[in-house]
NUDO-63634 format. One line per 2 residues: number of its first residue (from 1); their letters; for each residue y, z, x of N, C-alpha, C, O. Coordinates in steps of 0.001 Angstrom, whole numbers, plus 500000, padded with zeros to 6 digits. Layout:
<pts>
NUM	a	Y Z X Y Z X Y Z X Y Z X | ...
</pts>
This chain:
<pts>
1	ml	512582 492937 506105 512103 493062 504443 511022 493643 504658 510718 493285 505796 | 510288 494280 504304 509380 495640 503846 508905 495694 502562 509576 496052 501594
3	ll	507727 495333 502535 506249 495483 501744 505659 496063 501921 505046 496029 502988 | 505390 497229 500755 504350 498748 501371 503969 498468 500030 504737 498394 499070
5	tp	501993 498225 500019 501266 498608 498985 500298 499382 499959 500094 499651 501143 | 499808 499572 498595 498511 500065 498380 496891 499592 499016 497569 498579 498841
7	pn	495953 499388 499379 494826 498893 499803 494089 498133 498041 493127 497384 497875 | 494693 498519 497397 493320 498435 496333 494295 497651 494920 493912 497298 493805
9	rd	495381 497605 495436 496267 496698 494693 496526 495364 495545 496684 495210 496756 | 496512 494339 494342 496776 492296 495017 497690 492531 494022 497490 492674 492816
11	pq	499080 492564 494871 500396 492522 494589 500788 491562 495056 501393 491413 496118 | 500309 490429 493893 500230 489302 493908 502329 488345 493448 502935 487297 493670
13	aa	502520 489613 492783 504297 488647 492984 504800 489759 493400 506007 489557 493532 | 504447 491243 493790 506046 491552 494958 505427 490754 496164 506241 490439 497032
15	ar	504382 490453 496320 504255 489022 497221 505434 488236 497590 506456 488360 498265 | 505013 487622 497065 505660 486577 496438 506776 486926 496638 507061 486703 497815
17	ea	507867 487527 495900 509160 487583 495799 509554 488405 497422 510684 488172 497849 | 508691 489280 498231 509052 489585 499564 509347 488744 500286 510471 488779 500786
19	ia	508272 487482 500660 508086 486362 501355 509672 485074 500871 510283 484146 501401 | 509680 485769 499705 510818 484645 499147 512197 484823 499384 513070 483998 499649
21	ma	512242 486191 499225 513728 487431 499940 513813 486774 501456 514678 486030 501919 | 512278 487456 502244 512768 487263 503844 513244 485886 503722 514427 485669 503459
23	ks	512297 484827 503917 513068 483200 504266 513945 483540 503647 514505 484360 504374 | 514758 483436 502289 516272 483229 502139 517109 483604 503029 518119 483032 503439
25	rg	516483 484954 503421 517099 485422 504205 516988 485184 505932 517749 485593 506809 | 516266 484709 505996 516225 484043 507467 515261 485433 508459 514979 485416 509657
27	ge	515006 486315 507616 514338 486984 508386 512694 487737 508523 511786 487230 507863 | 512360 489144 509554 510961 489096 508896 510557 489659 507963 511358 490374 507359
29	lv	509485 489583 507590 508513 490531 506915 507464 491084 507402 506476 490548 507903 | 507837 492805 507153 506878 494113 507853 506234 494594 506458 506732 495179 505496
31	ia	504589 493996 506791 503906 494379 505931 502483 495331 505458 501343 494868 505474 | 502787 496548 505102 503112 497984 505032 501504 497971 504105 501451 497656 502916
33	vv	500564 498283 504740 499449 499054 503585 499235 500478 504031 498989 500868 505173 | 499332 500971 503262 499128 502676 503429 497923 503116 502582 497553 502798 501452
35	ld	497355 504098 503669 495722 504782 503011 496301 505526 502496 497521 505642 502618 | 495583 506226 501783 496220 507327 500718 494338 507830 501769 493158 507480 501815
37	pe	495347 508872 502415 493654 510050 503041 493021 511290 502228 492476 512195 502862 | 493096 511328 500815 492056 511878 500073 491533 511309 499567 490573 511784 498961
39	vi	491834 509890 499488 491331 508202 498457 489168 508817 499146 488303 509286 498406 | 489092 508653 500011 488136 509089 500547 487019 510534 499758 486036 510489 499018
41	er	487828 511739 500408 487438 512799 499830 486890 512813 498240 485828 513311 497868 | 487860 512157 497421 487479 512110 496465 486814 511551 495430 486610 512012 494307
43	ls	486371 510124 496084 485292 509280 495606 484054 510076 496506 482954 510053 495955 | 484107 510586 497473 482890 511591 497531 482924 512550 496836 481748 512604 496477
45	tr	483546 513579 496250 483519 514846 494481 482685 513608 493753 481523 513325 493460 | 484211 512970 493635 483124 511900 492137 481645 511872 492295 480877 512161 491377
47	ld	481254 511499 493542 479572 511065 493624 478824 512191 493465 477826 512251 492747 | 479259 513061 494094 478394 514447 494228 478546 514660 492108 477487 514912 491532
49	ev	479203 514595 491668 479695 515084 490720 479035 514860 489386 478745 515517 488385 | 478871 512879 490111 478342 512539 488730 476521 512789 489231 475835 512696 488213
51	gl	476021 512950 489955 475013 513180 490125 474486 511905 491152 473339 511778 491580 | 475681 510974 491429 474793 509684 491529 474505 509786 493141 474285 508666 493600
53	mg	474440 510952 494238 474086 510244 495170 472623 511280 495185 471983 510981 496193 | 471879 512443 494345 471206 512905 494394 471179 514383 495321 470556 515445 495361
55	er	471800 513992 495711 472362 515408 497138 473819 515213 497350 474476 514253 496949 | 474248 516230 498025 476293 516185 499106 476049 514837 499392 475072 514357 499967
57	vs	477167 514199 498873 477479 513114 500105 477515 512670 501491 478383 512999 502300 | 476603 511966 501702 476240 512958 504451 477262 512324 504898 478068 512616 504015
59	dt	477755 511754 505527 479077 511817 506670 478223 510391 506864 478990 509669 507500 | 477193 509780 506650 477278 508288 506562 477960 507742 505860 478828 506912 506131
61	vr	477546 508273 504577 478420 507471 503248 479701 507613 503188 480447 506948 502470 | 480138 508795 504205 481756 509321 503657 482062 508137 505078 483255 508199 505373
63	nt	481713 507678 505486 482722 506496 507399 482003 504979 506153 482839 504090 505991 | 481249 504855 505737 481212 503565 504692 482101 503374 504332 482774 502421 504722
65	la	482663 504620 502982 483207 504213 502376 484809 504099 503093 485723 503338 502776 | 484777 504921 503934 485994 504552 505083 486654 503562 505347 487802 503197 505094
67	re	485177 502847 506294 485201 501467 506411 485637 500725 505451 486666 500151 505808 | 485306 500452 504313 484967 499641 503274 486687 499775 502678 487399 498843 502305
69	yr	487017 501165 502739 488857 501100 502483 489786 500858 503335 490992 500750 503118 | 489024 500744 504654 490294 500366 505210 489838 498664 505953 490701 498012 506542
71	sr	488177 498068 505774 488441 496764 505692 489372 496151 504528 489992 495099 504682 | 489403 496869 503424 490013 496145 502180 491746 495609 502571 492361 494564 502360
73	ad	492279 497588 503570 493444 496682 503804 493750 495606 504477 494757 494899 504443 | 492753 495542 505117 492853 494682 506153 493145 493460 506102 493987 492749 506649
75	tl	491521 493162 504638 492153 491699 504210 493437 491113 502805 493800 490083 502236 | 493762 492892 502830 494454 492812 501928 496059 491892 502803 496604 490792 502706
77	aa	496252 493109 503571 497203 492217 504643 496951 490897 505152 497954 490210 505342 | 495901 490422 505398 496072 488825 506433 495873 488386 505126 495479 487255 505408
79	hi	495840 488437 503531 496123 487007 502759 497609 487274 502488 498211 486369 501910 | 498150 488150 502749 499850 488142 502544 500008 487550 503308 500331 486421 502940
81	ve	499938 487739 504873 500558 487100 505976 500102 485376 505659 501044 484586 505722 | 499008 484916 505399 498420 483468 505467 499801 482708 504111 500043 481530 503847
83	ea	500345 483844 503613 501272 483394 502137 502144 483365 502954 502618 482231 503032 | 502672 484184 503722 503945 483880 504370 504138 482753 504766 504784 481819 504293
85	qr	502946 482981 506584 503104 481738 507096 503243 480218 506351 503876 479238 506741 | 502537 480365 505314 502756 478564 504465 504532 478720 504830 505346 478166 505568
87	eg	504517 479940 503716 505860 479980 503534 507170 479275 504704 508254 478713 504544 | 506520 479598 505622 507176 479623 507249 507925 481021 507775 508646 481166 508762
89	vl	507566 481855 506924 507887 483482 507610 507062 484844 508711 505900 485222 508561 | 507654 485162 509351 506938 485494 510302 507085 487055 509710 507941 487800 509231
91	se	506001 487043 509985 505294 489006 509720 504579 489635 510303 503558 489157 510797 | 504908 490857 510406 504209 491900 511160 503353 493407 510435 504016 494277 509871
93	vv	501861 493500 510572 500995 493867 510118 501090 495970 510113 500266 496668 510705 | 501886 496338 509572 501610 497865 509989 500521 498319 508250 500673 498318 507028
95	ie	499111 498753 509653 497892 499401 508717 498366 501187 509061 498656 501198 510257 | 498523 502476 508541 498558 503727 508480 498057 504054 506691 498034 503649 505529
97	eg	497681 505239 507772 497113 506025 506522 497786 507492 506308 497609 508363 507159 | 498641 507759 505027 499599 508650 505149 500823 508747 503971 501087 507797 503234
99	dp	501426 509873 503927 502506 509525 503010 503024 508169 502983 503114 507717 504125 | 503422 507304 502008 503852 506973 501992 505409 506350 501313 505606 505221 500864
101	sa	506202 507279 501398 507592 507835 501512 507999 507949 503064 509012 507496 503598 | 507129 508547 503547 507369 508957 504949 507136 508044 505997 507739 508387 507014
103	ic	506532 507085 506114 506033 505878 506540 507051 505267 506189 507868 505141 507101 | 507613 504413 504301 508489 503428 504497 509945 503708 505426 510573 502918 506131
105	sr	510234 505371 505074 511448 505919 506000 511851 505698 507376 512906 505646 508008 | 509823 505519 507737 510303 505252 509124 510246 503854 509583 510555 503501 510722
107	lv	509931 503253 508859 509422 502035 509191 511330 501015 508741 512132 500250 509277 | 511127 501700 507545 512831 501018 507425 514009 501318 508908 514462 500398 509589
109	rk	514322 502863 509146 515015 503196 510694 514406 501637 511556 515137 500706 511894 | 512816 501719 511773 512560 501458 513593 513050 499571 513042 513278 498917 514060
111	hq	513170 498973 512130 513098 497665 511443 513820 497612 511494 514246 496538 511920 | 514940 498823 511082 516321 498035 510467 516312 496894 509099 516808 495780 508925
113	it	515417 497885 508208 515360 496872 507219 516141 497226 505601 515999 498272 504968 | 517037 495934 505162 518017 496215 504557 517702 496361 503011 518426 496787 502112
115	la	515801 495655 502956 515331 495866 501276 513986 495794 501663 513435 495044 502469 | 513343 497110 500633 511972 497301 500388 511838 496453 499476 512668 495719 498939
117	il	510550 496605 499291 509302 496425 498170 507964 497032 497944 506793 496711 498147 | 508594 498012 497455 507405 499136 497047 506577 499140 496157 506966 499453 495031
119	va	504977 498746 496398 503871 497906 494950 503732 499681 494345 503477 500636 495079 | 503959 499744 492954 503307 501148 492233 502178 501077 491805 501938 500065 492463
121	er	500744 501347 490990 500398 501241 490326 500263 501439 489650 500305 502659 489491 | 499935 500596 488384 500414 500672 487298 499182 502081 486482 497995 502084 486808
123	rs	499631 502920 485669 499094 503829 485112 500064 503809 483496 501184 503570 483044 | 498772 504219 483128 499006 504430 481580 499810 505510 481039 500191 506327 481878
125	wl	500058 505652 480184 500593 506396 479631 500465 507724 479313 501308 508613 479438 | 499073 507803 478791 498130 509661 479212 498309 509489 480679 498953 510393 481211
127	tr	498057 508918 481142 497810 509808 482730 499016 509542 483592 498975 509492 484822 | 499791 509421 483059 501453 509974 483490 501552 510828 482766 501930 511776 483454
129	ll	501450 511155 481715 501760 512416 480978 500847 513599 481730 501170 514617 482343 | 499468 512952 481377 498522 514399 482049 499277 514435 483627 500428 514871 483643
131	sg	498907 514167 484427 499849 514579 485361 501105 514586 486319 501496 514414 487473 | 501397 514849 485253 503002 514887 485279 503715 514300 486768 504791 514759 487151
133	sa	503396 513841 487101 503698 513706 488741 504063 512053 488380 503315 511441 487617 | 505594 511202 489153 506318 510312 489174 506204 509657 490565 505802 510233 491576
135	ar	506547 508577 490493 506364 507770 491863 507210 508292 493183 508272 507794 492808 | 507474 508766 494145 508484 509614 494808 509225 508736 495294 508326 507945 495580
137	vp	510274 508160 495666 510800 506728 495293 511549 506962 497110 511988 508040 496709 | 511822 506932 497951 512269 507516 499258 513596 507376 499087 513739 506240 498635
139	el	514945 508041 499227 516174 507218 499364 517008 507278 500531 517585 508180 501139 | 516869 505797 500676 516785 505122 502294 518244 504528 501942 518401 503454 501361
141	pg	519579 505607 502490 520334 504754 502838 520562 503235 503877 520042 502926 504949 | 521536 502541 503033 521832 501102 503940 520554 500129 503307 520607 498911 503478
143	ce	519256 500837 502468 518743 499594 501917 517831 500247 500686 517155 501270 500573 | 518092 499364 500007 517909 498484 498851 516482 498867 498702 515640 498612 499563
145	ir	516232 499480 497601 514762 499864 496825 514479 499074 495712 515369 499046 494862 | 513116 498196 495419 512719 498030 494310 511266 498038 494512 510520 497520 495344
147	vm	511082 498883 493360 509638 499237 492425 509046 498624 491490 509459 498824 490348 | 507602 497454 491755 507131 496806 491380 505366 497381 490875 504364 497648 491539
149	ae	505562 497381 489901 503910 498132 489088 502753 496750 489361 503015 495610 488977 | 501933 496987 489824 501090 495439 489143 499861 496296 488975 498828 495810 488514
</pts>
């Protein structure tokens, strides 16, 4: 069983479902928190654009933002592990930076996962229309994929 989520979401419903499915199947839950490699750069650029920092965002500020982003991922993963432990479900945490589709594919193969729950960010219809992009759901033979918006 795989639960794949970004660190900036609190996937309560998805976590409950993943834990329940892992428990009913008698398997382990792999909790993957995927960090967007571009999020710090986008945030730094935004701080520059609004003039919040006064000057260009320094490396110290960027490093602080990166540490906070990673800390959110660690906290989220620890919370889901606690929930899984309460239900008697063994879990493993993977926190990686990169493309969610590629990470999902690799973890499914490595752990022989047959069910994956992917947490998608809930976006407004206008954001979806303007961005023109839909979530890329990997095709994984032998693995059922469920996408849950949180």
